[in-house]
C-alpha positions in Angstrom: 55.7 30.4 8.1 54.2 30.6 4.6 54.2 26.8 4.3 52.5 26.4 7.6 49.7 28.8 6.5 49.3 26.9 3.3 49.1 23.6 5.2 46.4 25.0 7.6 44.5 26.4 4.6 44.5 23.0 3.0 43.0 21.5 6.2 40.4 24.2 6.9 39.2 25.1 3.3 37.7 21.7 2.5 35.9 21.8 5.8 34.4 25.2 4.9 33.4 23.9 1.5 31.7 20.8 2.9 29.8 23.0 5.5 28.4 25.0 2.7 27.6 22.2 0.3 24.1 22.4 -1.3 21.4 20.0 -0.4 20.3 18.0 -3.4 16.8 18.8 -4.7 14.4 15.9 -3.9 10.9 15.3 -5.1 8.7 13.0 -3.1 5.2 12.6 -1.7 3.7 12.8 1.8 1.2 10.3 3.2 -1.7 12.3 1.6 -0.1 11.6 -1.8 0.8 15.3 -2.3 4.0 16.1 -4.1 6.7 17.7 -1.8 9.9 19.4 -2.8 12.8 19.1 -0.3 14.4 21.4 0.7 12.0 24.4 0.9 13.8 27.4 -0.6 13.8 30.7 1.2 13.3 28.9 4.6 15.4 27.0 7.1 15.0 23.3 6.8 15.8 20.3 9.0 16.0 17.3 6.9 16.4 13.7 8.3 17.4 11.0 5.8 17.2 7.3 6.5 18.4 4.8 3.8 18.2 1.4 5.4 16.0 -0.8 7.5 18.4 -0.6 10.4 18.1 3.2 10.3 14.3 3.1 10.6 14.0 2.6 14.4 16.7 5.3 15.1 14.9 7.7 12.8 11.6 7.0 14.5 13.2 8.0 17.9 13.8 11.5 16.4 10.2 12.0 15.1 8.5 13.3 18.2 11.3 15.4 19.7 12.1 17.1 16.3 8.4 17.7 15.6 7.9 19.1 19.1 10.9 21.4 18.8 10.7 22.6 15.2 7.0 22.5 14.4 5.2 22.8 17.7 7.8 25.3 18.8 8.4 23.8 22.3 12.1 24.7 22.5 13.4 27.8 24.4 14.3 29.6 21.2 12.0 27.8 18.8 9.7 30.8 18.3 12.6 32.9 17.0 12.8 31.2 13.6 10.7 29.4 11.0 11.7 26.0 9.8 10.4 23.2 7.7 11.0 19.7 9.0 11.3 16.8 6.6 11.9 13.1 7.5 12.9 11.4 4.3 13.1 7.6 4.0 15.1 6.7 0.9 14.3 3.3 -0.5 17.2 1.5 -2.1 17.6 -1.9 -3.9 15.1 -4.5 -2.7 13.7 -2.0 -0.1 12.0 -0.1 -2.9 9.2 -2.8 -2.7 8.5 -1.5 0.8 7.7 2.0 -0.4 3.9 1.6 -0.4 3.6 -0.7 2.6 5.8 1.7 4.6 3.7 4.7 3.7 0.5 2.8 4.7 2.0 1.6 8.0 3.0 5.2 8.8 -0.5 6.5 8.2 -1.8 4.0 10.7 0.9 4.3 13.4 1.7 8.0 13.5 -0.3 11.1 14.2 -1.6 12.6 11.0 0.2 16.0 11.5 3.5 14.3 12.2 3.0 12.0 9.2 2.8 15.0 6.9 6.4 15.8 7.8 7.5 12.5 6.2 8.5 12.7 2.5 8.7 9.4 0.7 11.4 9.5 -2.0 12.0 6.7 -4.4 14.1 8.4 -7.0 17.8 7.6 -7.6 18.9 6.7 -4.1 22.6 6.3 -5.0 22.7 9.9 -6.4 21.2 11.4 -3.2 23.3 9.3 -0.8 26.5 10.2 -2.6 25.6 13.9 -2.7 25.0 13.9 1.0 28.1 11.8 1.9 25.9 9.0 3.4 28.1 5.9 3.7 26.4 3.9 6.5 22.8 3.0 5.7 22.4 1.6 9.2 22.0 5.1 10.8 19.9 8.2 10.0 21.5 11.5 9.0 20.2 15.0 9.9 20.9 18.2 8.1 20.3 21.9 8.9 19.8 23.6 5.5 19.9 27.4 5.3 17.3 29.4 3.3 19.7 29.3 0.3 19.8 25.5 0.3 23.3 25.1 1.8 24.0 22.4 4.4 25.3 24.3 7.5 25.2 21.5 10.0 25.1 17.7 10.0 24.4 15.1 12.7 23.9 11.3 12.5 23.0 8.3 14.6 20.7 7.9 17.5 18.8 10.7 19.1 20.2 13.0 21.8 19.0 16.4 23.0 22.6 17.7 22.4 22.3 16.7 18.7 18.9 18.3 18.4 20.3 21.5 20.0 23.2 21.4 17.5 20.8 21.2 14.6 19.0 24.2 15.9 22.0 26.3 16.7 22.7 27.7 13.2 19.2 29.2 13.1 19.6 31.2 16.2 
């Protein structure tokens, strides 16, 4: 029986550790050129990270629903918490040349209030991607970060209401 408990602990303990991993500190800028620190400490955060050209359209599908739920407070329980929403494109390799053009394009295509939620990061992409466990640059990743900076939930891929609900659940 003791061996079985040890085996179960070996399976469960790493999952608990990964659920409480800290979100790496990122410095970036918004479309106004203002410096932004991600995550905000002392507040809940929803952070979306996209690291490849293929992830961009999937990330864009999340923009409006996430903004409406978390910033405009359109969800059933959205008024019961305060959260900062960050959409972070991470530019890697040759994509770093797209940093400026992407920011300018976003300014033209997206509502100014929504565009302020986007934080452009061009620091050490490999360090951030490794810290977040991002392996597939073709999909976006979404993190619920608690007020202490711990990742308490993670989603990835294309948008669904179920995934949006799951990101919100730890804050309720």
